[in-house]
N, C-alpha and C positions, 0 to 999 in steps of 0.2 A: 180460270182453273178450275173452280166447282162446274161451270159447265162443261169444261172438256172431260172431269171424272164421269159427271152425270153422262154424257154422251158414250163415254168407253164403258162404263157399266151396261149400258142398253144394248151395245153392241155385242157384249159378252153374253147378256141373258139370250138374245136372239140368236147367237152361236149355236149358245147348248141347248136351245130348245128346237133348233132345225135339227140336230144329230139326234135327240133325243127322239124326234119323230121319225127320223132316218132309221133307228135303231129299230123301234118299235113296229115299223115298217117293214122292217125286214125278218121279224118274227114272224108276225102275222102272213108274211107273203110265202115262209118257208114250208114247203108241203110236207117237209120230214118231221113237224115238229110232234105229230103223235103218234109216230112209228114205234112200234115197238124194238126190240133187238131183235128179235126173229125177222122181221120187215125190213130192219137195216141193212141186218147179214145178210139175206133174201138178195137185196136190191142191189148191194154191193158184191157180191158173187154174180150176179146177172153181169153188171158192168164190166168185169172182169173177165168174164168170158165171152164178153165181146171188144175185149181190147178198149175198151173205155177207162185208160186207165187215171185219166182227171176225175171222173166221176166217182169211179171207185176209189178213190184217196179219199173224195169229199165224205162218201157213206161211211167209211172204216173210220175216219178221223170223229165224225159224228157218233157212231156206237162208240167208240174208246171214252168219248167223253161222257156219254151219257149212260152207258153201263160197264163201267171200269172194272166190275166185280161177277158178271155176269158168263153167262158160259158159252157166248163167242168172243169175249175180250183176247183171249190167247190166238186163237185161231184168226182171229181179225188183226191182229199186230204181225203175226206171219205175211199173211195174204198183202198185207199195206206195206211192207217189205219188198215184195214182190211188184206190187203194182208201183211203188217209187222209183225201183230197178227199170223197169221196163218204159217209164215215161220220162225215164233220162237226169232223174232226182238220184245222181249216183250217192253223193255226199248224204243226204238224207235219209236213202235205205242201210246206207252201213254204220249211221247214228243208230237207227233204229234197231239196225240190226244185234248192235253192241248191247242196246238198253235189254233187248227180250234176255239174250246172253246171260246178263249179270242176273237180271231179274229173277230167268227159271233156267239155271245152269243143269238139271239135269233132266230139262223138259225131252219129251220123246220125239221131238221133231227138233230138236239142238244140230243134228244133223242137216238138218236141211237149210235152215237160217245160217251155218256157216259156208253151205256151199251158195247162197246165195248173196253173202257178204263179200266172197272172193269174185263172183261175175261182176259183183259192183265195182270190187276195187280195181278190177281190170277192166270197169267200162265194156264189157264185151256185147253191149251195142254196135260197138264200133267192129269192122274187119279186124282179125286178129293180124291180116297181113301189116295193117298199118304200123306194127310195133318193128318191121322187119325194114324199114323204109330208111334210107342210107341219110337223107337229108335231116332228120330228126336226131339232133345229137343231144338232145337234152337229157339230166339224169331224172327227170320225173317219171318218164315211161319206167326206164329200169327200175326204179324204187317201188312202183307200185307192181311191177311184174315180182318182184323177191316178197313184197306183203302180200300177193295174192298166194303165191306159192306156200308161203310160212301158215297160212290158213287152210289149203287145203291138205296142209302135211298133217294139221293141226285135228281134220276131219279123218282124214285116214286113220292117225294113229288113235284116236278116242272111240274110232265107231267104223273099224274094219271091215264087220259085216253090212254096214250101209248099203243101200242102193245107190248112191251117190257117191260113193267110193271109188270106184271103178272107172268114171269119169272124172273123177277129181285125181285120180293116177293117171289118168292120159294127160288131162289138162298142165299136170306137174313135169309131165315129160317136154310137151310143146315149150311150158314154160322157162326151162332149163335150155331147150335150143334156140328159144330168142334170145335169152337174154346173152349165152354166149355167140350168137349173130348180132347182138347190138354191141357187144363189149369189138368183136372184129372189125364190124363197119368202122365202129370209133377211129381202132387202131389205123384202118386204112385212110380216115376222114385225115389223120394225122400226116401218115405220110405220104398223100398227094401233096398237101400243104411244105414238104419238107421239114417237118416236126419229128425228126426221126426219134428222137429220146423219147417224145412222150408219146408214139406211134409204139414202141418196144417197150413201154409200161403196160400200155393197154392189150399189146398180144399177150404178154405174158401173162398178165389176169386171167387170158382167156384158156392158156397152159395149165397155168396152176389151180382154176376154179372149175374148169370145164374140161375137164382132159379126156373125158368119155366120152366127147363129142365128134362130129367130125369136123366140126371148126378149130381143133388142136392141131390139125396139121398144117392146114392155112395160115394158123397164128405163126406157127413155126417158120413156116416161109418166108413171111413177111418180116419176122424180127431177123432171120438170115438176109436179105435185101436190104434194111435198115440199118444192119452190122456193116454190108458193105458199102453201101453210101457213106458211111461215115468211116469207112478207111480203118474199120477194128477187124482185120482180117482174122487175127485168132479167133475171135469169139464168134466170127462168121462159119469158119470151120468148127466150132464145136458146136454150134447150131445145127450144122448140116451131119455130123454125126450124130445126132439126135433124131434128126429123121432119120436118117438109114435104119437106126434102132427102130425106131418105130415101125419102120415098113415092112424090116426083115420080121417082126415080132408079129405082124399082121400075116405075114404070108404062113408064116408057122401056126398059126390060129386057124386058116383055112384048111 
């Protein structure tokens, strides 16, 4: 037993020694060890401009760790959010944006940070068309769209004169259309599987929550068809009357 303990202690000491040497070696080979804040920021920005997101993130992290109260600290945090988003680390970007907004709620670039947070929430590196694909029936995408919409809305309300406000408004409009399309596709998905009650519920959501989108009329048509399949003729006729009323209003407006 004593021999076993001695051997175990020797192994532990050897492992600790190896780890210490490795750590010291990493310090010795780190070329940024003696870099000033200005040098770190300049190199981080150069990596960012070259789309070298991983390198930029590394430099920004070192800058924040070594010079947390320097003149570059806040700007480094903002650009780090951008680098994480572009590098596909959407969750990290969102968390960093939240930390920044909590720490500097009245910062001059808060509008930009909100804008980046919304982009990361929607994972805008991916094609926006992916949000409209019929085979994606998950609630995750719809929830992200609603969250992004709320962030853009906050940006527009808090910073109506921001240079990012016009694009935020355009994206809000696109998100409304995407959400309406998502709900309509979901309703059609249920209809194709003869789940008519579920299809009606989802189509009614389109009519109720997205009545100013082109998807409203398609949703009403689907609701009427579902009622017909269910042999609920009175409700089908009521829905048809509503469709006719809407068409009449559209002609009047034109």
